[in-house]
N, C-alpha and C positions, 0 to 999 in steps of 0.2 A: 377299186370299183368306185364309179362316180356316185356321189351322194345326191341322186335325183329323186324327187318326191312328188307324188300325186296326192293332194289333200282333198278328201271328200267331206261333204257336210261341214264346210270349213268354219262356219260361224264367224267369229271375229278374229280367228287365227290362233287359237290356243295351241294346237299341235305345232304350228310353224314357229311360234315364239319359243316354245320349249326346245325344239330341235336346234334352232339357231342360237339359243343360249348355251347349248352344249358344244356347238362348233359352228362357226360362221360359214363353213363351206357347204352346208346343206342348201340345195338348190331346188326350190319348188317350181316344177316345170308345168304344172297344171293344177288348178283349184276350182272347186265348184261349191257354190252356196246359193240355195234357193229356199225361200220361205213360202210355202204353199198358201194361196188365198190372200196374200198381202200385196196391196198396191205399191206400198213403199218397201223397198228391200234394204232396210236399215243396216242389217248385219253385213251384207255384201258391201254396202257403201263404206262402212267402217273398215272392212278388210282392204279395199283398194285405196282408201285414204292413207293407210299406213304402208302398204306394200306397192302402191302404184298401179296405174291401169296397164293391163296386159291382155293381149288377145287370147291368152290361155287361162285367164281368170274368168270363169263362166258363171253368169247369173241366169241359169235356166234349169228347168226340171231335169234331173239326171236321167229320168226314163226316156226323155226325148233325144238324148245325145247318142250319136253313133260312137260306140266304144272304140272302134278302130281309129278314130280321129284323135284320141287322147295320145299325147306323146309317150314314148317309152319311158319307163321309170323303174328304179330299183327298190323303192319303198313306197307302199301304199298305206296311207293313214286316214283315219276318220272316226268320228263318234257317231254311230248310227242308232236309230231308235229301236227300242224293244217292241216287236210286233208279233203277229201270228205267223210263224214260219212254216206252217203246214203246207203240204203239197197235195195235188190231185192229178189223176190221169185224165187227159183231155183229148182222147181219140188220136187223130193223126199227128197232133202236136206233141204227143208223149206226155211227160210229166212237167207240170208248171206250178210255181208258187202263186200265192194270192196276189192279185193286181194291187199295185201301190205299196207293197212291202219292199222296203229299200235294200234289204239284204240281197235280193236277187240282182239289183244293179251292181252291188259289190262283186257278186259272183260272176256276172257277165264281164266285168273289167278284169278279174283274175283270169278268166278263161281266154280273153282276147289278148291281154297285154303280158300275162305271165310274169309279174314282178317277182324279184327274188325274195323279198321280205315284205311282211304285212304287220301293221300295228294298229289295232282297233280298240275302241272303248265303248262300253255299254253299261247299263245299270246292273246292279248286283243280282236282281231277281231273274235275269236272263237264264241263269243256271238252273232255276227251279220251275220255269214256265213250260207248259201251262199247268194250272193246279190239278187238272184231271188226268194229266199224263206227265208227271214230273221229269224234267230233263229232255223232253222231246225236242223243243226248239233248239237247244244247244247241240243236241245230237244231229239235227239236220245241218246245222252250220259245220260241225266237225266232218260230217259225211261229204259235204261240198268240198271242203279243203282236201280231204282224203282222195276224192275222185280226181281232183286237179293236180295231185302230186305234191301236196304240202304236208308238213308236220306242224303240230300246234302245241304251244304251251300257254296256259292261262293262269291268272292270279286275280283274286278280288283284293283290292288294296283300299284301305281306309287312309286317306291322306294324313289325318291327324296322328296315325301310328308312326309316321315317319317325319314328324316335326313340323307339319304344315298347320295352317290356321283354320282348318275346316274338317269336321267329321263327315267326310264325303266318301262313301263306299262305291267303288266302281269296278266292273269287270274289265280287265285288259287282256287282249288276245294277241299273242305274238306268233306269227307263222313264218316258216321258211320253206323254200322249194327243196325237194329232196335231192336236187342236183348241186346244191351249194356246198362250198367247202365247210361252212359252219355245220350243216347237217351231217356231213361225212365225219367231222371231228366229234360229233355227239352220238353217232349211230350205235356205238358199242357201249355207251355209258348206261348203267341201269336206270330205269325210269325214276325210281325213288331218288337216286343221286342227282338227277337233273333238277328236281325240286329242292333238294337239301344242300347241294354243293356246287353243281356245275352248270345250271341252266341260265336262261336269260334274266329272270327276275331276281334271283338270289344275289346277283352281283351288286345290286344297289338297294335291295329290299331284304334285309337279313331276317331270319326267323329264329325263335327259341326252340321250337319243337314242332312235331306233327303227329297227328293221330287219325283214326278212322280211315285208314288206307284201304283201297280196293283196286283191283285190276281185272279187266275183262277183255276178251277178244271182241273186237268191233266188227261183227259180221252182219251183212245185210245184202239183200238182193239189189235194191235200188233206193232212191230217195223216198219213193212212196212207201216202201217197206219200213224205213226209219220213221216216217211221218205217222204211219198207222200203228206201229208196234213197239217202237223203241221207248224205253223209259230207264232212267238211272238217277240215283241220288248223287249228283255231282257235288263234290266238296269245293272249298274256296280256292283250290289250286289243282293243277293237273297237267298231264301230257297226253297227246295222241301221236303215236309213231308206229309205222309198219303194221297197221291193223290191230294195235293194242291201245287201250285207254287205261291210264293210271290216274287216280285222283286221291287227294288226301287233304285233310283239314290242317292248315298251318297256323301256328301261333306266332304272330310277329314279334320280333325283338324291338319293342317300342322305344321310340325316341320322344322326348318330351315335346308335346305339341306347342306351337306358338299360340299364346292366348290373345283374345281380342284386345286386351290392353296394349299390345305391341303394334296393332295396326290401325286403331281408330284415330280419327282426327281430333286434336285437342284444342285447336284454336280456330275461331272464325266459322263455326258450324251455324248455318242459318237457322233461325227459329222456326222456319216452316217445317222442319223435320220433327219438331216436338209433337207429342200426342195431343196436347192441348185439351179441348173440350171432349175429345173422344176417349179419355182415360177410362171411363166406366165401361164403354163398349170393348176396349182392348182387354180389360181385366176379365170380362165375361168370356171372350174368345179364348183366352189363355187358360182359363180355369177348368177344373174337372166338371164333367156333366153326366147326368143320368136322367134321360128324357124318355118318357113313355110316348111311343108313336104307334100309329095305326097303319097297317098295310092291307087295306080292304077289311070289310066286316066279316067275322068279328076278330080277325087276327090283330094282336097287339104285341109290341116288342119294346125292349129297352135299348135306346141308343146310349152308349157309354164311351167316354174318352177321358184319359187322364189329364192332369194339369201339365202345363209347360212352364218352365221357369219364367217368371215375370218380375223384374226384367231378366234378360240373359246376363249371366255372370261374366265380367270382364277378365276373370282369372282362368277362363276356359276357352278352347277354340270355338268357332262358330258351329252351329248345327248345319246340316245339309241345306244349302240355299236352293230354293225352288224358283220357278219362273214368275211366281206371284210375289216375290220379295219386294218390299216397299209399299205394298198395298195393305188396306185394312183387312187383315185376315190372321188366322191363328198361327200360321207358319212363319210370318215375317218376324225378323229379329227386332227386339226392343231392348235398348240399353239405357242405363242412367248416365247421362253425360257428366263426366268427372268435373267439368268446370261449372256448368249451370245448375247441376243436380236435377235437371228436368229429364223426364223420360222421353226418348226420341227413337226414331227408326234409324237404320244405318244410312249413310250417304252413299251415292253411287261410287265415289272413290274408295270408300271402305269395302264395298262389295268386290271391287276390282282387286284390292289388296288381298282379300280372303282367298281369291282364286290365283293370286300371284301375277296379275297383269300390272303393267305400269299405270301410274296414276293418270286418270282422265283418258284412258285408252278408248273408251266408248263415247267420249265427248266429241262427236264428229257430226253433230247436227240432228241426231235422232232424239225423239222425245225422251224425257227422263224415265218414264215407265218402261220404255224399251231397253234402256241401259240396264235396269234391274232384270228384265227378261233375259237379256243376253248373258248376264252373269249367272242366272239360274240355270241356263243351258250349258254353260261352259265347263271345261275340265280344269283341274288344278295344274297350272303350267309347270310347276316345279317337279311334278311326277314325270312329265314328259322329258324334262331336262335330264333327270336321273336316268331314264331309259335311253336317252340320246347318248349318254356317256358310254353305255354298253354297246349301243349300235355303232358308235364310232370305232370301237375296237373290232367289232365283227367286220365292218366294211374294210378296215385296213388289211384284213387277211384274205379277202375275196380276190 
């Protein structure tokens, strides 16, 4: 089967890099990247600077695109935002999700183009959202896949557990059409064994054990029924197949993570990255706090937060990078430069290395603060490369 890919919410190309590192024969036939409300589309410009201009690399709002114009593809990939996936009945139009929620654009593409395989990435809290109806949002997603004839396997993966340089936990969702040879080969395997021995993720992401297993019949009238009534405590891995959901908490077979000491720049780091006169401000932001605040008269409450390591230890992997990385805020990494012994923030190249991108990948004319923003949004490329190894084997048998 041809290794044709549609890349949604492409950013600066993390999914594409990972797949192509696993096999150069992956062919991205369509890609979309759009940053709402931004005059300058720096991420898209970065994407085309590396992969070339192509009439099928689109810098438009995905909601405005006629899905039938997207080329046929066998693998749909993308990192989509965690939003409110609730639905409502809208009279003659039937059931609709909230406007602007990007999951519904993915669903429309699945319905229109029917790709054989899907690989998506989201934040780990997706499985627990919303707080007042745990598991509803993920239940809506699973119901959409189920209605369109797909089976699903998911896993929350912390990149540092498998040897990478960042403690970044993300939910990965792998889906296959129930008409594929892959599905047929898996259809009689017990759901627990898919997680522990035979499934998609276990091939490259080994585990030590699992616990807190549960299995339910996934029965519902329609998406509105799921949105209004479904709740479930999803664990960090699971399977949906033939009207059943199995979920279990897996304990990863950890590989020693790459520490910051192996990825930082040791020579020629510009002094402008040093904290300088802001050292006291940084120390306050990183420190523990217990602040009495007022929320209207006479209500008062204590705002508390624990301390963050200051500086970040070079003997450990990075914490999860956020889009605010590099700015003066609590979450930005601060290290003691081994050469100058000055406290400094990470350089853009170091943030690229933390995510597994080539050096200066984002040095394509965008402002430096947006280079940090892009890396805060990006996935860990090496995880996709490992998943690509498994996808290569699957595609060979289709």
